[in-house]
C-alpha positions in Angstrom: 9.9 22.9 7.7 8.1 24.0 4.4 11.4 24.2 2.6 12.2 20.6 3.7 8.8 19.4 2.6 9.2 21.0 -0.8 12.6 19.5 -1.3 11.6 16.0 -0.1 8.0 15.7 -1.4 8.9 13.4 -4.3 10.8 11.0 -2.0 8.0 11.0 0.5 5.5 10.2 -2.2 7.6 7.3 -3.5 8.1 6.0 0.0 4.3 6.2 0.8 3.5 4.3 -2.5 5.9 1.5 -1.4 4.4 1.4 2.0 0.8 1.2 0.6 1.7 -2.1 -0.9 2.0 -3.7 2.5 -0.6 -1.6 4.4 -3.7 -3.5 3.5 -2.1 -6.9 3.9 -0.3 -6.3 7.2 -3.3 -4.8 8.9 -5.3 -7.8 7.9 -2.4 -10.0 9.3 -2.9 -8.3 12.6 -6.5 -9.5 12.8 -5.5 -12.9 11.4 -2.9 -13.1 14.1 -0.1 -13.7 11.7 3.6 -13.1 12.4 3.7 -11.1 9.2 2.4 -8.1 11.1 5.9 -7.8 12.5 7.0 -6.8 9.0 5.4 -3.4 9.6 8.4 -2.5 11.8 10.7 -2.1 8.8 8.1 0.1 7.0 7.7 2.1 10.2 11.4 2.7 10.5 11.6 3.9 6.9 8.7 6.3 7.4 10.2 7.6 10.7 13.6 8.1 9.0 12.0 10.1 6.3 10.1 12.2 8.8 13.4 12.8 10.7 14.9 14.0 7.4 12.3 16.7 7.0 12.4 17.9 10.6 13.8 21.5 10.9 17.3 21.8 12.3 17.3 18.1 13.1 14.7 18.5 15.8 13.8 15.3 17.7 10.3 13.9 17.5 7.8 14.7 20.3 7.9 12.3 23.3 4.6 10.6 22.3 5.9 9.6 18.9 9.3 8.6 20.2 7.6 6.3 22.7 5.4 4.8 20.0 8.4 4.1 17.9 10.3 2.6 20.8 7.3 0.3 21.7 6.4 -0.6 18.1 9.8 -1.4 16.6 12.8 -3.6 17.3 10.8 -6.7 18.0 11.3 -10.2 16.7 8.4 -12.6 16.5 8.3 -15.5 18.8 5.6 -18.2 18.9 5.0 -17.1 22.5 3.7 -13.7 21.2 0.5 -15.5 20.1 -0.4 -15.9 23.7 -0.2 -12.1 24.2 -1.1 -11.0 20.7 -2.7 -7.6 21.5 0.1 -6.7 23.9 2.8 -7.7 21.4 1.3 -6.7 18.0 -0.8 -3.6 18.7 2.2 -1.3 19.4 3.6 -2.4 16.0 0.4 -1.4 14.2 0.0 1.8 16.2 3.5 3.0 15.4 3.1 2.2 11.7 -0.3 4.0 11.5 1.0 7.1 13.2 4.2 7.2 11.0 2.1 6.7 7.9 -0.3 9.5 9.0 2.6 12.0 9.5 4.1 11.2 6.1 0.6 11.6 4.5 0.3 15.0 6.2 3.8 16.0 5.0 2.8 15.2 1.4 -0.5 16.9 1.7 1.1 20.1 3.0 4.2 20.0 0.8 2.6 22.3 -1.7 2.0 25.2 0.7 3.7 28.5 -0.2 3.7 29.6 3.4 2.5 28.4 6.8 -1.3 28.4 6.7 -3.6 30.5 8.8 -5.9 29.3 10.1 -3.8 26.3 10.8 -5.2 23.0 9.4 -5.1 20.0 11.7 -2.6 18.0 9.6 -0.2 20.9 9.5 -0.6 21.5 13.3 0.1 17.7 13.8 3.4 18.0 11.9 4.4 20.9 14.1 3.6 18.9 17.2 5.6 16.0 15.8 8.7 18.2 15.7 7.9 20.0 19.0 7.2 23.2 17.2 3.7 23.6 18.6 
C-alpha cells in the first residue's frame, strides 16, 4: 500500500484540490435542500476510483464502504426527493465525506517510509478500507 501511496500521492492531492472546490458549496446545498447536493455523487465516484487505484493487489473495499458507495451514488434527482430529503440526500453526503476522508488519510500517510508503529488512526482506517486490518 505504501508504494502505491508514494506513486499516486500527486494525483491524489490534485484530485482532493478539485473536490475541495465543491465541498463547501455542496454541503451547504444539503442544508438548503437543493438538488445540487446530488452533484456530490460524481466527486464521490472520482474519489472512490482513486482509492481503488491505490488498493494493494486490487483488493475490494470493506463491506461498510461498499455499502455507503452503493447507497450514496447512482441517483438522479427527482422533485419527489424533496418530500424525503434526509432519506434521499443524506447517503450522498455520507458517501462523499467518507471517500474524502480516506483520500485525505492516503495523502497524509503517503510520506511514510514504512508502516508506522504504533499505528495512527488514519493509517489503520486505510488498512480497514482495503480489508487489511
